[in-house]
Every structure is written in C-alpha cells, then in structure tokens.
Backbone as CSV, one residue per row, in Angstrom:
resi,resn,N_x,N_y,N_z,CA_x,CA_y,CA_z,C_x,C_y,C_z
1,MET,1.270,-28.780,13.403,1.265,-27.366,13.087,1.946,-27.111,11.739
2,ARG,3.092,-27.765,11.510,3.800,-27.573,10.248,2.982,-28.067,9.064
3,ALA,2.339,-29.235,9.227,1.538,-29.782,8.135,0.376,-28.860,7.810
4,GLU,-0.225,-28.297,8.848,-1.342,-27.371,8.641,-0.873,-26.116,7.905
5,MET,0.299,-25.639,8.252,0.833,-24.460,7.586,1.162,-24.773,6.130
6,ARG,1.686,-25.971,5.866,2.007,-26.351,4.489,0.764,-26.434,3.621
7,GLU,-0.356,-26.845,4.209,-1.606,-26.921,3.459,-2.101,-25.533,3.078
8,ASP,-1.844,-24.545,3.910,-2.338,-23.190,3.671,-1.470,-22.396,2.707
9,VAL,-0.243,-22.796,2.492,0.673,-22.020,1.656,0.158,-21.857,0.223
10,PRO,-0.277,-22.914,-0.457,-0.779,-22.706,-1.826,-2.004,-21.788,-1.884
11,GLN,-2.876,-21.902,-0.909,-4.062,-21.058,-0.888,-3.672,-19.592,-0.692
12,VAL,-2.737,-19.334,0.185,-2.272,-17.966,0.426,-1.536,-17.442,-0.809
13,THR,-0.796,-18.298,-1.476,-0.084,-17.889,-2.691,-1.070,-17.479,-3.777
14,ARG,-2.125,-18.284,-3.969,-3.133,-17.933,-4.974,-3.820,-16.620,-4.618
15,ALA,-4.126,-16.419,-3.348,-4.748,-15.168,-2.920,-3.793,-14.000,-3.154
16,GLY,-2.509,-14.217,-2.927,-1.518,-13.174,-3.150,-1.459,-12.745,-4.606
17,VAL,-1.628,-13.697,-5.521,-1.646,-13.360,-6.953,-2.792,-12.406,-7.248
18,PHE,-3.947,-12.661,-6.667,-5.085,-11.773,-6.889,-4.830,-10.384,-6.309
19,PHE,-4.149,-10.301,-5.177,-3.816,-9.000,-4.608,-2.875,-8.228,-5.518
20,VAL,-1.944,-8.925,-6.148,-1.034,-8.265,-7.086,-1.813,-7.739,-8.287
21,ILE,-2.731,-8.539,-8.804,-3.546,-8.100,-9.940,-4.374,-6.878,-9.567
22,VAL,-4.976,-6.915,-8.400,-5.753,-5.763,-7.930,-4.869,-4.531,-7.805
23,ALA,-3.676,-4.701,-7.278,-2.768,-3.556,-7.117,-2.403,-2.946,-8.467
24,VAL,-2.178,-3.785,-9.474,-1.835,-3.271,-10.808,-2.998,-2.462,-11.376
25,PHE,-4.207,-3.010,-11.306,-5.368,-2.289,-11.832,-5.654,-1.017,-11.035
26,ALA,-5.507,-1.075,-9.723,-5.746,0.112,-8.901,-4.717,1.199,-9.214
27,PHE,-3.475,0.799,-9.439,-2.427,1.755,-9.785,-2.749,2.464,-11.100
28,HIS,-3.193,1.689,-12.076,-3.562,2.284,-13.359,-4.800,3.176,-13.223
29,ALA,-5.763,2.744,-12.442,-6.963,3.562,-12.233,-6.605,4.889,-11.577
30,LEU,-5.707,4.843,-10.612,-5.254,6.072,-9.964,-4.560,6.984,-10.968
31,GLY,-3.721,6.405,-11.807,-3.020,7.202,-12.813,-3.984,7.883,-13.778
32,PHE,-4.984,7.140,-14.251,-5.961,7.739,-15.162,-6.813,8.787,-14.456
33,GLY,-7.115,8.544,-13.187,-7.862,9.547,-12.415,-7.072,10.841,-12.266
34,LEU,-5.791,10.703,-11.972,-4.944,11.891,-11.856,-4.777,12.589,-13.206
35,LEU,-4.687,11.804,-14.271,-4.594,12.393,-15.605,-5.866,13.179,-15.937
36,GLY,-7.011,12.619,-15.573,-8.275,13.332,-15.766,-8.311,14.629,-14.982
37,LEU,-7.769,14.591,-13.765,-7.712,15.803,-12.951,-6.801,16.855,-13.592
38,VAL,-5.690,16.408,-14.176,-4.793,17.330,-14.878,-5.539,18.008,-16.021
39,TYR,-6.262,17.227,-16.817,-6.993,17.809,-17.943,-8.136,18.710,-17.477
40,ALA,-8.776,18.349,-16.374,-9.849,19.199,-15.849,-9.290,20.549,-15.402
41,LEU,-8.167,20.511,-14.685,-7.530,21.769,-14.284,-6.965,22.513,-15.496
42,GLY,-6.566,21.753,-16.514,-5.992,22.349,-17.704,-6.975,23.188,-18.504
43,SER,-8.253,23.007,-18.233,-9.240,23.835,-18.926,-9.261,25.257,-18.362
44,ARG,-8.702,25.446,-17.172,-8.689,26.773,-16.547,-7.279,27.351,-16.404
45,THR,-6.286,26.470,-16.368,-4.894,26.906,-16.233,-4.085,26.272,-17.354
46,PRO,-2.855,26.742,-17.561,-2.015,26.062,-18.559,-1.812,24.597,-18.166
47,LEU,-1.738,23.734,-19.164,-1.651,22.295,-18.909,-0.430,21.939,-18.071
48,TRP,0.702,22.593,-18.306,1.898,22.288,-17.524,1.693,22.644,-16.060
49,LEU,0.979,23.738,-15.798,0.740,24.146,-14.410,-0.216,23.193,-13.714
50,SER,-1.225,22.736,-14.428,-2.146,21.784,-13.807,-1.433,20.468,-13.494
51,ALA,-0.498,20.047,-14.354,0.278,18.832,-14.074,1.149,19.010,-12.837
52,VAL,1.735,20.198,-12.693,2.561,20.469,-11.511,1.695,20.464,-10.248
53,ILE,0.531,21.089,-10.321,-0.363,21.146,-9.163,-0.788,19.741,-8.740
54,VAL,-1.206,18.932,-9.696,-1.632,17.562,-9.378,-0.458,16.740,-8.864
55,GLY,0.711,16.893,-9.461,1.888,16.156,-9.003,2.295,16.512,-7.585
56,VAL,2.289,17.800,-7.277,2.637,18.231,-5.914,1.583,17.746,-4.919
57,GLY,0.317,17.833,-5.315,-0.745,17.340,-4.430,-0.608,15.853,-4.149
58,ALA,-0.313,15.070,-5.193,-0.123,13.630,-5.010,1.095,13.350,-4.132
59,ALA,2.159,14.128,-4.297,3.359,13.943,-3.478,3.087,14.256,-2.008
60,VAL,2.297,15.287,-1.752,1.955,15.641,-0.363,1.134,14.520,0.271
61,ILE,0.150,14.006,-0.470,-0.672,12.905,0.052,0.190,11.675,0.317
62,ALA,1.108,11.370,-0.609,2.005,10.229,-0.417,2.892,10.419,0.817
63,ALA,3.371,11.630,1.036,4.216,11.904,2.207,3.440,11.725,3.502
64,VAL,2.187,12.137,3.510,1.355,11.962,4.707,1.160,10.474,5.000
65,PHE,0.827,9.688,3.955,0.646,8.251,4.161,1.951,7.571,4.559
66,LEU,3.071,8.029,4.023,4.368,7.477,4.411,4.641,7.725,5.885
67,ARG,4.372,8.925,6.337,4.605,9.250,7.751,3.700,8.412,8.658
68,ILE,2.436,8.261,8.282,1.509,7.440,9.072,1.997,5.999,9.110
69,GLY,2.395,5.462,7.948,2.871,4.082,7.886,4.118,3.854,8.715
70,ARG,5.054,4.786,8.639,6.285,4.648,9.433,5.984,4.679,10.926
71,THR,5.044,5.532,11.328,4.675,5.601,12.742,4.063,4.286,13.203
72,LYS,3.182,3.721,12.386,2.532,2.466,12.762,3.516,1.300,12.781
73,ILE,4.484,1.297,11.868,5.507,0.245,11.866,6.350,0.321,13.129
74,LYS,6.709,1.515,13.539,7.520,1.673,14.748,6.764,1.218,15.988
75,GLN,5.430,1.358,15.981,4.618,0.961,17.127,4.407,-0.550,17.174
76,ALA,4.511,-1.212,16.027,4.242,-2.650,15.969,5.411,-3.435,16.551
77,SER,5.075,-4.540,17.177,6.083,-5.441,17.708,5.923,-6.785,17.008
78,LEU,6.951,-7.211,16.293,6.893,-8.477,15.576,7.468,-9.624,16.392
79,LYS,7.911,-9.331,17.597,8.463,-10.366,18.452,7.323,-11.244,18.964
80,PRO,7.410,-12.558,18.778,6.355,-13.452,19.273,6.475,-13.645,20.788
81,ALA,6.014,-12.669,21.538,6.215,-12.659,22.994,5.580,-13.864,23.676
82,LYS,4.375,-14.255,23.260,3.699,-15.383,23.898,4.479,-16.690,23.647
83,THR,4.987,-16.877,22.446,5.751,-18.073,22.132,7.053,-18.109,22.924
84,ILE,7.735,-16.998,23.006,8.978,-16.920,23.778,8.716,-17.236,25.241
85,HIS,7.640,-16.678,25.762,7.291,-16.903,27.164,6.975,-18.381,27.411
86,SER,6.202,-19.005,26.504,5.858,-20.413,26.717,7.080,-21.321,26.578
87,LEU,8.033,-20.959,25.708,9.244,-21.757,25.582,10.153,-21.590,26.798
88,GLN,10.155,-20.422,27.408,10.982,-20.189,28.572,10.443,-20.931,29.789
89,GLU,9.137,-21.207,29.802,8.541,-21.935,30.930,8.927,-23.393,30.922
90,ARG,9.302,-23.941,29.760,9.643,-25.364,29.668,10.930,-25.632,30.261
C-alpha cells in the first residue's frame, strides 16, 4: 500500500501544479469580468458607484459561498471509521 501511494505522489503533485495554474488564470478572468461589469455600469452611473455596486455584489456572493462551504465542512467526517473498525477487530 505504501509503495503504491509513493508511486502516485509525483503524479498528484504534477496535477496539483496544473490546478494552481488554472486557479491563477480563473482569478484573473474573474477580475477582468468584474472590471468589465464596472465599466458597463459606469456608462449609466458614476464610475465610483458602479465599482461599489459590483464590489458589494461580489462580497454578497462570496459570503453565500462561504456559508455553504462552512456548512458542508461541518457535515463532513474525516475520521477513517472503516479503518478504525477493522483495526479494532484485530
């Protein structure tokens, strides 16, 4: 089992690098999208007000996702119950 896990570590590490790269590009894409939204709203309202509106909207969305994530983390159990049970049987 240990040898098998050691073989998978480099592959998982390489995959993790790609996830980091994707996260960086997605973060920048989101920023440019929000900036575009600020300028779009700025054509009808003062630019400072459109920035405030977009910022508050993004903060509300982030708060909703934070609450959902915290709820799901609290529901998750990281205890390896099956492993503990099998070790207790020995």
